[in-house]
C-alpha positions in Angstrom: -3.5 27.8 -5.3 -3.0 26.5 -1.7 -1.9 22.8 -1.5 -5.2 21.8 0.1 -7.4 23.6 -2.2 -5.5 21.6 -5.2 -6.6 18.2 -3.5 -10.3 19.7 -3.0 -10.5 20.8 -6.6 -10.0 17.3 -7.9 -11.7 15.3 -5.2 -14.8 16.8 -4.6 -16.3 17.3 -7.8 -16.9 13.7 -8.7 -18.4 13.2 -5.2 -21.0 16.0 -6.2 -21.6 14.9 -9.4 -22.5 11.3 -8.1 -24.6 12.6 -5.5 -26.6 14.8 -8.3 -26.8 11.8 -10.3 -28.3 9.9 -7.8 -30.8 12.3 -6.7 -31.2 14.6 -9.8 -30.2 13.5 -13.2 -28.6 10.5 -13.8 -26.6 11.8 -16.7 -24.2 13.3 -14.3 -22.8 9.8 -13.8 -21.2 10.2 -17.3 -19.8 13.1 -16.2 -18.0 11.5 -13.0 -17.1 8.5 -14.8 -15.3 11.0 -17.5 -13.7 12.7 -14.6 -12.5 9.5 -12.9 -11.1 8.2 -16.3 -10.7 10.2 -19.4 -10.1 13.4 -17.5 -7.5 11.8 -14.9 -5.5 10.4 -17.8 -5.0 13.5 -19.9 -4.5 15.6 -16.8 -2.0 13.4 -15.5 0.3 14.0 -18.4 -0.4 18.0 -18.5 -0.2 18.7 -14.6 3.0 18.7 -12.5 3.0 16.1 -9.5 2.2 17.6 -6.2 5.0 18.9 -4.1 5.2 18.8 -0.2 4.2 22.2 1.1 6.4 24.8 2.1 7.4 24.9 5.8 5.5 28.2 6.1 2.3 27.0 4.5 -0.3 25.9 7.0 -2.2 23.2 6.0 -3.9 22.2 9.2 -6.8 22.0 9.9 -8.0 22.2 6.2 -6.5 19.0 5.2 -8.4 16.9 8.1 -11.6 18.9 7.2 -11.3 17.8 3.6 -10.8 14.1 4.9 -13.9 14.5 7.1 -16.3 15.6 4.3 -15.0 13.2 1.8 -15.7 10.7 4.2 -19.3 11.9 5.2 -19.6 12.4 1.6 -18.9 8.7 0.8 -21.9 7.8 3.0 -24.2 10.1 1.2 -22.8 8.7 -2.2 -23.4 5.0 -0.8 -26.8 5.8 0.0 -27.9 7.8 -2.9 -26.6 5.5 -5.5 -27.8 2.2 -4.0 -31.3 4.1 -3.7 -31.0 5.1 -7.5 -29.7 2.0 -9.3 -32.1 -0.2 -10.7 -34.9 2.4 -10.3 -37.3 3.8 -12.9 -35.7 7.1 -13.2 -32.3 5.8 -14.3 -31.7 4.5 -18.0 -29.9 1.3 -18.8 -26.7 3.4 -19.9 -27.2 5.8 -16.8 -27.2 2.6 -14.5 -24.3 1.2 -15.8 -22.4 4.8 -16.0 -23.4 5.1 -12.2 -22.5 2.1 -10.8 -19.1 2.2 -12.5 -18.6 5.7 -11.7 -19.3 5.1 -7.8 -17.3 2.2 -7.8 -14.3 3.8 -9.1 -14.9 6.9 -6.9 -15.0 4.6 -3.6 -11.5 2.6 -5.0 -9.8 5.9 -5.8 -10.9 8.5 -3.3 -13.0 6.8 -0.6 -10.2 4.3 0.2 -7.1 6.3 0.1 -9.0 9.0 2.2 -10.4 6.5 4.5 -6.9 5.0 4.7 -5.4 8.5 5.8 -8.3 8.6 8.6 -7.6 5.4 10.4 -3.8 6.5 10.7 -4.8 9.7 12.7 -4.5 9.9 16.5 -7.7 11.4 16.9 -10.3 8.6 18.2 -13.3 10.5 16.1 -11.2 10.7 12.7 -10.2 6.7 13.2 -13.9 5.9 13.8 -15.4 7.7 10.6 -12.5 6.1 8.4 -13.5 2.5 9.9 -17.2 3.3 9.5 -16.0 4.3 5.5 -14.5 0.6 5.3 -17.2 -1.0 7.2 -20.2 0.3 4.7 -18.4 -1.5 2.0 -17.7 -4.8 4.1 -14.0 -4.2 4.6 -13.9 -3.2 8.0 -11.4 -5.8 8.7 -8.9 -3.7 6.8 -8.6 -1.3 9.7 -7.1 -4.1 11.8 -5.1 -5.8 9.0 -3.7 -2.7 7.5 -2.4 -1.4 10.6 -1.5 -4.4 12.8 -0.2 -6.6 10.0 0.5 -4.6 6.8 2.7 -2.1 8.2 4.5 -4.5 10.6 5.0 -7.2 8.1 5.1 -5.5 4.9 7.5 -7.2 2.3 7.6 -10.8 4.1 5.4 -13.6 3.8 4.0 -12.7 7.1 1.8 -10.1 5.2 -0.8 -11.3 2.9 -1.3 -8.1 1.0 2.5 -8.3 0.0 2.2 -10.1 -3.6 4.7 -13.2 -3.9 7.4 -12.9 -6.4 5.8 -13.8 -9.7 2.4 -14.1 -8.3 -0.4 -13.1 -10.8 -3.1 -10.6 -9.5 -5.7 -13.1 -10.0 -3.9 -15.6 -7.7 -3.4 -12.8 -5.3 -6.8 -11.6 -4.9 -8.4 -14.5 -3.1 -5.2 -15.1 -1.0 -4.8 -11.6 0.1 -9.0 -11.1 0.7 -8.9 -14.5 2.9 -5.5 -13.9 4.5 -5.8 -10.2 5.7 -9.1 -11.1 6.9 -7.7 -13.9 9.2 -4.0 -12.2 9.8 -6.0 -9.0 11.3 -8.3 -11.1 13.5 -5.3 -13.2 15.1 -3.5 -9.8 15.8 -6.6 -8.3 17.8 -6.8 -11.4 19.6 -3.3 -11.7 20.5 -3.7 -7.6 21.7 -6.8 -9.1 23.8 -4.7 -11.9 25.4 -2.0 -9.3 26.3 -4.7 -7.5 28.2 -6.5 -10.5 29.9 -9.5 -10.8 27.6 -10.7 -13.8 25.7 -11.1 -13.8 21.8 -14.6 -13.0 21.9 -14.5 -10.0 24.3 -16.9 -7.2 23.5 -13.8 -5.0 22.8 -12.7 -7.0 20.0 -13.4 -4.7 17.0 -14.2 -7.5 14.5 -17.4 -7.3 15.9 -17.9 -3.7 15.0 -16.6 -4.8 11.4 -18.9 -7.7 10.9 -21.9 -5.8 12.9 -21.4 -2.5 10.8 -21.6 -4.4 7.4 -24.6 -6.2 8.5 -26.2 -2.8 9.8 -25.7 -1.4 6.5 -26.9 -4.2 4.6 -29.9 -4.0 6.6 -30.5 -0.2 6.2 -29.9 -0.6 2.2 -32.1 -3.6 2.3 -35.1 -1.5 4.2 -34.6 1.7 2.5 -34.0 0.6 -1.3 -35.1 -3.0 -1.3 -33.6 -5.9 -2.6 -32.0 -3.7 -5.9 -30.2 -1.6 -3.6 -28.9 -4.6 -1.6 -27.6 -6.2 -4.8 -26.2 -2.9 -5.8 -24.3 -2.4 -2.2 -23.2 -6.0 -2.7 -21.8 -5.2 -6.2 -20.1 -2.1 -5.1 -18.6 -3.4 -1.9 -16.7 -6.6 -4.1 -15.5 -4.3 -6.7 -14.1 -1.4 -3.9 -12.4 -4.5 -2.0 -10.7 -5.8 -5.1 -9.4 -2.1 -6.0 -8.3 -1.9 -2.5 -6.2 -5.0 -2.9 -5.1 -4.4 -6.3 -3.6 -1.0 -4.7 -1.7 -3.0 -2.6 -0.8 -5.7 -5.4 0.4 -3.0 -7.8 2.3 -0.9 -4.8 4.3 -3.9 -3.6 4.8 -6.0 -6.3 8.3 -7.8 -6.1 9.8 -5.8 -3.6 10.4 -8.0 -0.6 12.4 -7.2 2.7 16.3 -8.4 2.6 18.0 -10.8 5.3 20.8 -8.8 6.8 23.9 -10.5 7.5 23.0 -10.7 11.2 19.8 -12.8 10.2 17.4 -10.0 10.9 14.9 -8.5 8.5 16.2 -5.1 7.3 13.8 -2.3 8.7 11.1 -1.0 6.4 12.9 1.3 3.7 11.8 3.0 0.9 12.7 0.4 -1.9 9.5 -1.6 -0.5 7.0 0.3 -2.1 6.4 1.5 -6.1 5.4 4.9 -6.5 3.3 7.0 -9.4 3.6 10.7 -8.5 1.5 12.5 -11.2 -0.6 15.6 -11.9 -3.8 14.5 -11.1 -4.2 11.1 -10.0 -1.9 11.9 -6.9 -4.2 14.4 -6.0 -7.3 12.3 -6.6 -6.0 9.3 -4.7 -5.0 11.7 -1.9 -1.1 11.6 -2.5 -1.4 7.8 -1.7 1.0 7.0 -5.0 3.6 8.5 -2.7 3.7 5.2 -1.1 7.1 4.7 0.1 6.9 8.0 2.1 3.8 6.7 3.9 5.5 3.6 4.9 8.7 5.2 6.1 6.3 7.9 7.9 2.7 6.3 8.9 1.8 9.1 11.0 2.4 12.0 8.6 -0.8 13.5 6.9 -1.3 12.9 3.2 -0.5 16.4 1.7 3.1 16.2 4.0 4.5 13.3 1.9 7.1 13.8 -0.7 6.4 12.6 -4.0 9.5 13.7 -5.4 11.6 11.3 -3.1 14.0 9.2 -5.1 12.3 5.9 -4.6 11.2 3.1 -7.0 8.7 4.7 -9.5 6.0 2.8 -12.0 6.0 3.8 -15.6 2.7 4.8 -15.5 -0.1 6.0 -13.0 -1.6 3.9 -10.5 -5.3 3.6 -12.3 -3.3 2.6 -15.5 -1.0 0.2 -13.7 -4.1 -1.6 -12.6 -5.4 -2.2 -15.8 -2.2 -3.6 -16.8 -2.1 -5.8 -13.9 -5.4 -7.5 -14.9 -3.4 -8.9 -17.8 -0.8 -11.1 -16.3 1.5 -11.6 -19.7 1.5 -8.0 -19.9 2.1 -7.1 -16.3 5.1 -9.4 -16.0 6.9 -8.4 -19.1 6.7 -4.9 -17.6 7.4 -5.4 -13.7 9.7 -8.3 -13.2 12.7 -6.9 -14.6 11.9 -3.6 -12.9 11.5 -5.4 -9.5 14.9 -7.6 -10.2 16.6 -4.1 -10.3 15.1 -2.7 -7.5 16.1 -5.7 -5.5 19.6 -6.3 -6.8 20.4 -2.4 -6.0 19.1 -2.9 -2.4 21.1 -6.1 -2.1 24.0 -4.1 -3.3 23.9 -1.5 -0.9 23.5 -3.7 2.1 26.4 -5.9 1.0 28.7 -2.9 0.1 31.8 -2.9 2.2 31.3 -0.3 5.2 34.4 2.0 5.6 36.7 0.2 8.3 37.4 2.5 11.5 41.4 3.8 11.2 43.1 2.5 14.2 45.1 5.1 16.4 48.6 5.4 15.7 50.9 3.3 17.6 52.7 4.5 20.2 56.7 5.1 19.5 59.2 2.3 21.1 61.1 3.9 24.1 63.6 1.3 23.6 64.2 0.7 19.7 67.2 -1.3 20.4 66.4 -3.2 23.3 65.0 -6.7 22.9 61.5 -7.2 23.3 59.7 -10.3 24.7 58.2 -12.3 22.1 54.4 -12.3 21.9 52.8 -15.8 22.3 50.0 -14.6 20.1 51.8 -13.0 17.4 52.0 -14.9 14.4 55.2 -16.7 13.1 57.5 -14.5 11.3 57.3 -16.3 8.2 53.5 -15.6 8.0 52.1 -13.9 4.7 50.4 -10.9 6.0 46.6 -10.2 5.2 45.9 -13.7 4.1 42.4 -14.2 3.9 41.0 -17.1 5.5 38.8 -19.4 3.5 35.1 -19.7 4.9 33.6 -23.1 5.3 31.1 -23.6 2.5 27.4 -22.9 3.5 25.0 -25.6 3.1 23.2 -25.8 -0.1 19.6 -24.7 0.6 16.9 -27.0 -1.4 16.0 -26.2 -4.8 13.1 -23.8 -5.0 9.8 -25.0 -6.6 9.4 -24.0 -10.2 7.5 -20.7 -10.8 6.9 -20.6 -14.4 7.0 -23.1 -17.5 9.1 -20.8 -19.5 13.0 -21.3 -18.8 13.5 -17.5 -19.3 10.6 -16.3 -17.2 11.6 -18.8 -14.4 15.2 -17.9 -14.2 14.0 -14.1 -13.9 11.6 -14.9 -10.9 14.2 -17.4 -9.4 16.5 -14.2 -9.2 13.5 -12.2 -7.6 13.0 -14.9 -5.3 16.7 -15.0 -4.4 17.5 -11.2 -4.1 14.0 -11.1 -1.5 15.0 -13.9 0.8 
């Protein structure tokens, strides 16, 4: 089966089922929910992860066609779900299933797909990806992801990079507000370089906020107050899933300071990956996250999930469930993060092979008295005597991160490895 057909075979069915659930029979919502949860978990164990297509396999324009279809489908599902929820045509159980299945589809398919589109060079693709994010009140992600996250990933300048030892519940409000503010700061700086003020009409935040308001008004007029409540709930849950993906994919992995005092370049060890046989296709290969950060302009099907990069023990959806339980998450991930950072630090500190000096020219007069070199060391000096460096100033002690001594020592090691 061609690679794009495999992506379509896994991403399109839940979209069709949700459209049918919102327009024909609410029972389809249970099938969609099962596809996105039970089927995904079982099939991840049975199917092989995706591979980058062979050089002779043509994936364009089919990869873009699928992305466009999923983006348009997202907007249709949003309308049909908001119209159907809380209506007389659905039972209580069908309402619950439709809400959860739609939110899961938005988080696992719509978000990775919109993320693909905003990285495209073509303006219409970018606009379509922005429309998906704006429809769920997360339009600022278009600015924050491209201008902040990709530039500052692995540093405290990126609100979407979790801090060492930070729980998801502490990260969620910080990253939500921080990404909104960091994105608008970058957009204002871009406007300033063009000689425009922060409120200039070309500031895309007018589109992000205006598009969200327009979506709310359209849903309110078409589906009433019940539809608006459904939209708010879906938007909140989808936004949390978007931030959850960043939390899981970047936990404990931060850029190192090189010996020259500069930050290391973006590298493969700064993202966790989760190549699985079903969820990787479902999430448009987003679990090949290191590859994406290394090659942000490369389309999803061209990413290599088989690269030797930090890998999560379970699939992205399963890790997201674990992340909601901080004790279980830290027990599973803190030591893994420390090992990755220690390996990265060791690689940077490994001695580089010294360049070999050219052979000395033969002395044409070996018996002649040579003049003394004033810069030469004394005759009794010990060769290769190391010079003792001056002691570095002691850094102030970091604030405690945990009340448990063992956990505190581990988190301090992670913090030290990422400074």
